[in-house]
TORMIKOL-940394 format. One record per residue (C-alpha): chain; residue in three letters; residue number from 1; x, y, z. Coordinates in steps of 0.1 Angstrom, whole numbers, plus 5000, padded with zeros to 4 digits. Example, Ala and Ser with C-alpha at 12.3 -4.5 7.8 and 13.67 -1.06 7.14 Angstrom:
# TORMIKOL-940394
<rec 'A' 'ALA' 1 <5123 4955 5078>>,
<rec 'A' 'SER' 2 <5137 4989 5071>>,
# end
This chain:
# TORMIKOL-940394
<rec 'A' 'MET' 1 <5406 4713 5171>>,
<rec 'A' 'LYS' 2 <5380 4698 5149>>,
<rec 'A' 'LYS' 3 <5354 4711 5168>>,
<rec 'A' 'LEU' 4 <5369 4748 5165>>,
<rec 'A' 'ILE' 5 <5369 4746 5128>>,
<rec 'A' 'LEU' 6 <5334 4727 5127>>,
<rec 'A' 'GLY' 7 <5321 4756 5149>>,
<rec 'A' 'VAL' 8 <5338 4787 5125>>,
<rec 'A' 'PHE' 9 <5326 4768 5095>>,
<rec 'A' 'VAL' 10 <5290 4770 5109>>,
<rec 'A' 'LEU' 11 <5293 4805 5121>>,
<rec 'A' 'LEU' 12 <5305 4815 5084>>,
<rec 'A' 'LEU' 13 <5278 4794 5066>>,
<rec 'A' 'PHE' 14 <5251 4815 5091>>,
<rec 'A' 'SER' 15 <5264 4849 5082>>,
<rec 'A' 'CYS' 16 <5265 4845 5045>>,
<rec 'A' 'GLY' 17 <5231 4832 5047>>,
<rec 'A' 'GLN' 18 <5224 4866 5066>>,
<rec 'A' 'ARG' 19 <5238 4885 5043>>,
<rec 'A' 'GLU' 20 <5220 4872 5016>>,
<rec 'A' 'SER' 21 <5187 4874 5027>>,
<rec 'A' 'LYS' 22 <5191 4908 5035>>,
<rec 'A' 'GLN' 23 <5200 4915 4999>>,
<rec 'A' 'THR' 24 <5169 4896 4986>>,
<rec 'A' 'SER' 25 <5143 4918 5008>>,
<rec 'A' 'THR' 26 <5156 4953 4995>>,
<rec 'A' 'PRO' 27 <5126 4967 4977>>,
<rec 'A' 'ASN' 28 <5128 4970 4940>>,
<rec 'A' 'TYR' 29 <5099 4996 4939>>,
<rec 'A' 'PHE' 30 <5087 5023 4965>>,
<rec 'A' 'ASP' 31 <5083 5006 5000>>,
<rec 'A' 'ILE' 32 <5044 5013 5000>>,
<rec 'A' 'ALA' 33 <5041 4984 5032>>,
<rec 'A' 'GLY' 34 <5071 5002 5051>>,
<rec 'A' 'TYR' 35 <5057 5037 5042>>,
<rec 'A' 'PHE' 36 <5025 5028 5056>>,
<rec 'A' 'ALA' 37 <5036 5009 5089>>,
<rec 'A' 'ALA' 38 <5054 5042 5095>>,
<rec 'A' 'GLU' 39 <5024 5061 5091>>,
<rec 'A' 'ALA' 40 <5001 5039 5111>>,
<rec 'A' 'THR' 41 <5027 5038 5141>>,
<rec 'A' 'ARG' 42 <5031 5080 5137>>,
<rec 'A' 'LEU' 43 <4993 5086 5134>>,
<rec 'A' 'GLN' 44 <4985 5063 5163>>,
<rec 'A' 'LYS' 45 <5008 5084 5184>>,
<rec 'A' 'ALA' 46 <4998 5122 5175>>,
<rec 'A' 'ASN' 47 <4961 5106 5177>>,
<rec 'A' 'PRO' 48 <4945 5136 5153>>,
<rec 'A' 'THR' 49 <4907 5140 5148>>,
<rec 'A' 'VAL' 50 <4896 5130 5115>>,
<rec 'A' 'VAL' 51 <4862 5137 5098>>,
<rec 'A' 'LYS' 52 <4850 5106 5078>>,
<rec 'A' 'GLN' 53 <4824 5109 5051>>,
<rec 'A' 'VAL' 54 <4812 5079 5040>>,
<rec 'A' 'PHE' 55 <4788 5075 5007>>,
<rec 'A' 'ALA' 56 <4772 5043 5001>>,
<rec 'A' 'LYS' 57 <4734 5036 4984>>,
<rec 'A' 'GLY' 58 <4728 5073 4980>>,
<rec 'A' 'GLU' 59 <4733 5082 5015>>,
<rec 'A' 'ILE' 60 <4760 5098 5031>>,
<rec 'A' 'GLU' 61 <4773 5099 5067>>,
<rec 'A' 'LYS' 62 <4794 5125 5082>>,
<rec 'A' 'LYS' 63 <4811 5124 5118>>,
<rec 'A' 'PRO' 64 <4846 5134 5134>>,
<rec 'A' 'THR' 65 <4861 5107 5150>>,
<rec 'A' 'LYS' 66 <4896 5095 5167>>,
<rec 'A' 'ILE' 67 <4908 5062 5147>>,
<rec 'A' 'ALA' 68 <4916 5035 5175>>,
<rec 'A' 'ASP' 69 <4942 5011 5152>>,
<rec 'A' 'TRP' 70 <4959 5034 5122>>,
<rec 'A' 'LYS' 71 <4971 4998 5111>>,
<rec 'A' 'ILE' 72 <4935 4987 5102>>,
<rec 'A' 'GLU' 73 <4927 5022 5090>>,
<rec 'A' 'LEU' 74 <4953 5021 5064>>,
<rec 'A' 'ALA' 75 <4954 4982 5058>>,
<rec 'A' 'GLY' 76 <4939 4989 5022>>,
<rec 'A' 'PHE' 77 <4967 5015 5015>>,
<rec 'A' 'ASN' 78 <4994 4987 5031>>,
<rec 'A' 'ASN' 79 <4980 4957 5012>>,
<rec 'A' 'ALA' 80 <4990 4972 4980>>,
<rec 'A' 'ASP' 81 <5026 4965 4985>>,
<rec 'A' 'ILE' 82 <5042 4961 4950>>,
<rec 'A' 'ASN' 83 <5075 4947 4961>>,
<rec 'A' 'LYS' 84 <5064 4908 4962>>,
<rec 'A' 'ALA' 85 <5089 4882 4952>>,
<rec 'A' 'SER' 86 <5068 4869 4926>>,
<rec 'A' 'TRP' 87 <5062 4906 4912>>,
<rec 'A' 'ARG' 88 <5100 4915 4906>>,
<rec 'A' 'GLY' 89 <5103 4931 4870>>,
<rec 'A' 'GLU' 90 <5063 4931 4863>>,
<rec 'A' 'PHE' 91 <5059 4971 4871>>,
<rec 'A' 'ALA' 92 <5073 4997 4848>>,
<rec 'A' 'THR' 93 <5089 5028 4865>>,
<rec 'A' 'THR' 94 <5080 5063 4851>>,
<rec 'A' 'SER' 95 <5089 5098 4864>>,
<rec 'A' 'ASP' 96 <5069 5129 4856>>,
<rec 'A' 'GLY' 97 <5083 5158 4873>>,
<rec 'A' 'ASN' 98 <5077 5153 4914>>,
<rec 'A' 'THR' 99 <5060 5118 4903>>,
<rec 'A' 'ILE' 100 <5073 5082 4903>>,
<rec 'A' 'ILE' 101 <5046 5060 4885>>,
<rec 'A' 'TYR' 102 <5049 5024 4889>>,
<rec 'A' 'THR' 103 <5025 5001 4860>>,
<rec 'A' 'THR' 104 <5020 4969 4853>>,
<rec 'A' 'ALA' 105 <4997 4952 4823>>,
<rec 'A' 'ASN' 106 <4999 4917 4839>>,
<rec 'A' 'PRO' 107 <4963 4908 4843>>,
<rec 'A' 'LYS' 108 <4973 4886 4877>>,
<rec 'A' 'ILE' 109 <4985 4911 4895>>,
<rec 'A' 'PRO' 110 <4957 4936 4914>>,
<rec 'A' 'ILE' 111 <4974 4964 4919>>,
<rec 'A' 'LYS' 112 <4978 4983 4883>>,
<rec 'A' 'LYS' 113 <4993 5017 4893>>,
<rec 'A' 'VAL' 114 <5009 5034 4919>>,
<rec 'A' 'ASP' 115 <5019 5072 4918>>,
<rec 'A' 'ILE' 116 <5040 5088 4946>>,
<rec 'A' 'ILE' 117 <5043 5121 4947>>,
<rec 'A' 'LYS' 118 <5080 5135 4959>>,
<rec 'A' 'ILE' 119 <5087 5168 4970>>,
<rec 'A' 'ASN' 120 <5125 5176 4982>>,
<rec 'A' 'ASP' 121 <5124 5134 4990>>,
<rec 'A' 'GLN' 122 <5095 5138 5013>>,
<rec 'A' 'VAL' 123 <5061 5120 5000>>,
<rec 'A' 'LYS' 124 <5032 5143 4994>>,
<rec 'A' 'GLY' 125 <5005 5122 4979>>,
<rec 'A' 'ILE' 126 <4998 5086 4969>>,
<rec 'A' 'LYS' 127 <4974 5072 4943>>,
<rec 'A' 'ILE' 128 <4969 5033 4939>>,
<rec 'A' 'ILE' 129 <4945 5017 4916>>,
<rec 'A' 'GLN' 130 <4936 4981 4921>>,
<rec 'A' 'SER' 131 <4915 4963 4896>>,
<rec 'A' 'THR' 132 <4908 4926 4898>>,
<rec 'A' 'GLN' 133 <4885 4911 4872>>,
<rec 'A' 'ASN' 134 <4870 4876 4866>>,
<rec 'A' 'SER' 135 <4841 4862 4848>>,
<rec 'A' 'LEU' 136 <4817 4867 4877>>,
<rec 'A' 'TYR' 137 <4832 4898 4893>>,
<rec 'A' 'THR' 138 <4847 4931 4888>>,
<rec 'A' 'SER' 139 <4863 4953 4915>>,
<rec 'A' 'THR' 140 <4882 4985 4909>>,
<rec 'A' 'ASP' 141 <4896 5005 4939>>,
<rec 'A' 'THR' 142 <4910 5044 4938>>,
<rec 'A' 'LEU' 143 <4930 5050 4970>>,
<rec 'A' 'PHE' 144 <4945 5087 4975>>,
<rec 'A' 'TYR' 145 <4967 5095 5008>>,
<rec 'A' 'PHE' 146 <4979 5128 5014>>,
<rec 'A' 'PRO' 147 <4997 5126 5046>>,
<rec 'A' 'ASP' 148 <4980 5150 5073>>,
<rec 'A' 'SER' 149 <4953 5164 5051>>,
<rec 'A' 'LEU' 150 <4932 5136 5035>>,
<rec 'A' 'TYR' 151 <4926 5103 5026>>,
<rec 'A' 'THR' 152 <4902 5086 5002>>,
<rec 'A' 'VAL' 153 <4894 5049 4996>>,
<rec 'A' 'GLN' 154 <4867 5049 4962>>,
<rec 'A' 'SER' 155 <4854 5013 4956>>,
<rec 'A' 'GLU' 156 <4830 5002 4924>>,
<rec 'A' 'GLN' 157 <4820 4964 4924>>,
<rec 'A' 'LYS' 158 <4799 4944 4899>>,
<rec 'A' 'ILE' 159 <4788 4911 4902>>,
<rec 'A' 'LYS' 160 <4773 4893 4876>>,
<rec 'A' 'LEU' 161 <4731 4894 4875>>,
<rec 'A' 'LEU' 162 <4733 4919 4905>>,
<rec 'A' 'SER' 163 <4733 4959 4901>>,
<rec 'A' 'LYS' 164 <4769 4979 4906>>,
<rec 'A' 'LYS' 165 <4781 4986 4940>>,
<rec 'A' 'LYS' 166 <4799 5023 4948>>,
<rec 'A' 'TYR' 167 <4811 5035 4978>>,
<rec 'A' 'LEU' 168 <4835 5060 4987>>,
<rec 'A' 'VAL' 169 <4851 5072 5021>>,
<rec 'A' 'ILE' 170 <4868 5104 5028>>,
<rec 'A' 'GLY' 171 <4890 5110 5057>>,
<rec 'A' 'LYS' 172 <4900 5146 5064>>,
<rec 'A' 'PHE' 173 <4926 5155 5091>>,
<rec 'A' 'LYS' 174 <4916 5182 5116>>,
# end
């Protein structure tokens, strides 16, 4: 009888812990990581052709390509997840028509602004601004994603004593 009571107690203890972990994993803000994981899976199956343009060092390269791994291709977007536990409450949420805007002034958080454009609960566009600054290095990245249409990554980097570097990657879906 003691073993049965102990077994029931252990089961109740574990079931309470599982419920609690589900509650703490609920995103406070738009689930960027979940959205781009789903997009990577969807695009991997669809296997679209993308015309990719790279602008760097004053040169332009343009070519149609098939993306071998969409998780890697969209990693910069996926890494902009603002639902980290330590960032809870750090983002102000505002709305402007069909756009939800998340912003932070915390200098320790590299993601400064995220705009989510939704029409009829469907994501039509995402804009992410990331900025990192310290005494030796400044970097600003602006990322845009429009499902089945276009994605861009624009970066500007400045390292002390070196010239500013800029690059732009544009991927247009065919």
